[in-house]
Steps between C-alpha positions, in 0.01 A plus 500: 500500500844641451737409782874525511551240770493149343393335825197730538415452135506120542289529817237722333484334162609140576726278305467346152409135577634384165845594619458233773448229243113487515306449180202723543341381175474141623158353570639305794485640852811696607483403862540122433856531377630833636683451828644846553700763321812364669453139407665359191284186493132461436294358782329158496131478564541271800748588771753232597443375851511177694248424773630367832410138573278606792250635243443152366417344835139425573366660823377257764126431494293707737339280759158596633626467857712804439204720435419530868843675551439762233400855573149619420625710204678197349181292528302769328762511222482123450120519495478775236812419293427134446146471370367148433797351676496258792713744705215754464268263669749424781565875548130566523467224756784650701354853474161378611648310801 
């Protein structure tokens, strides 16, 4: 393809990835260290984040007396999503009642 416009030429043919600092002959995966063409630093495998403290809190235990207040769809979900669990038996009892 012979084009006189450099932008169209780059769009049609692409860019040389080695000019971006990528070693195409490496046996390692490129995506694990390549952040973007505009980034000077390589990426780390694990992103840096901090979980809020509310994620470490334990939810309150579900009491069987609450099952009578649940909608029918919620009881079916508990019954089918928790096999061999005591809540499955209580949901079955509430569905049958």
